[in-house]
N, C-alpha and C positions, 0 to 999 in steps of 0.2 A: 628579440627575433622572432614573430609567430607564425607557427605553421599553420595550414587553414588547407583540410581536405575535403574533396568536392567529393557529396556523397550521392551525386547522379547516377554511374555508373552501378549504384548496389539497390534501383529500385525501378522497378518496370511502368514508369511514368507516362502517364497520357498526357498527353499531346493540347496545349492551350487550358489547362485544367491544373488548380490551383485545390488541394485536398487539408483545410484548417481545420477538420472535426476529427481531432484524432484521441480521442478519451478512450472510447472503447472500439472505432473504427478506421481506418485507415489503408493508406497501399501499403504491403508487407515489402518488406527488403526480399531481396531476390535471395538471400541465406535461407529466411524464413520460410520460402516458398519453397525450395528443395526438403529443408526438413520435413514439411505438411505433405510433402507429396512421398516422402520416405516413408511418415506418420501411416500413410494413405496403404501404403501397398502394404506396410505391416498389418494393416488392419484385414485386407483383403486378402493376404496372403500370411497367415500367423505363425507360418514354418519358420519365415524366414526371422522374425524375430526371436532373437536369442536371450538367453536370462541376463548376459553381459551389455548387449545392447540395451535391453529394461531398465538398467540398475545405470546405464553411463550416462544417459539423460538427463533425470534429477540429480544423480551425480554433478555432472557439469555445470545444468545451471548454479546448483548452491556454489560451489568453485568461485563462477565467475561474480555471483550476485557479492557473495563473501569477498570478492578481492576489489570489488566496485566500493562497498559499503568498508572494507577496512576492521572486517569481525570474523571470527575462525567460522568456518561452513555449516559446523553444527549446531549455528547458532541460525540459521537462516532454515526458512520455512515456508515453504513451497505450498500456495492454494490459490483457488480459482478467483479470488477475485482478491481487491483490496477491501470489499466490507466483512470477505471473511478475517483477514487478517487481522481487523479492527474489534472485531469480537472475540479473535483468541487472544486480544491483548484486553481487554477488557473485563473477560472471564478467566485472566490466566493471572491477572496482578489479586495481590492480597487486600481486601480492604474491610474493613473494621466499622461498625457500625460509628457512625459521627464524622466518617470522611466526606470529603466533599470534593463534586469533580465541576471544572466549570467549564460552558460550550458557548458556543456563540449562539442566541437564538436562531431560528427557520434556516439555520446549518442543511447543507443537505441531507433529508432526514437519515439515510444510512451512514452517518457519519453521528448521528444522534440517540438511533433505538439500538446498538450494542451497550450504555452505557445507561439507559432509563429502567432496562430490568432489573439494575442492580437495589436500584430503590428499594425493593423489598428486602436487600439484607440490612438498610436502614443507612445508604451513603446516600448522601442530598448532592443532588445534580442540580446544578442553576444554569440557565440556560439566560446568557446577558445578550444583550441589545446594544449596537452599533450604535452613536449618535450619528454617524456619517454611513458611508457604503464604507469601511472598512474602520473594524476594528482598532481603536489607539493601543498603543503600550501602556496607557496612564489609563484608559479604562480596562483593563485587564487585568493591573496589579491594584485598581481601586476594590476588585472585587475576591483577592487574593487572601484567604483567612490564614490562619496557622494548621487551620484542616484540612485545606486546600491538596490532593495528592495528583489531580491530573485536571491542566488546563490547557485551552484550545492550541497551545503550542510547546507545550512539555509534560515530562512525568519529574516530579517530585520523590524519589526514593524516599522512604519514611518521612513524607511529611519536610523534608530538610530544606 
């Protein structure tokens, strides 16, 4: 038996409109609207923002994300964007001279740039071009060598 929940009541939807561009912009859920209004109130009246409230927001967010991803909350890093997270990842891993990273050529620039700076440390960054519109598993497998640490789809610890 499958249970389906309607989320229509969770959003202030605009009649006769469908919003599909939600990469960075889209209708906020009502719950997020309330939280945003509370945050604006705290900015306008900072005396209402107690230390407990200030710490509660990121703590609860990390708890929720950890539950969703089945990880520990201390393993969740909050950042202002996925790009920031990718930079943390790229510069937080231990690379050695000669290690290889494989990326998809012409991918979104913010997916490529964090890795390019590692070339100054002797890390080889290879951008492979897909024969078709989507990179095949075979194309990726062909590009992987014993020195490949990071590929477009995974991170191999210690080159294993």
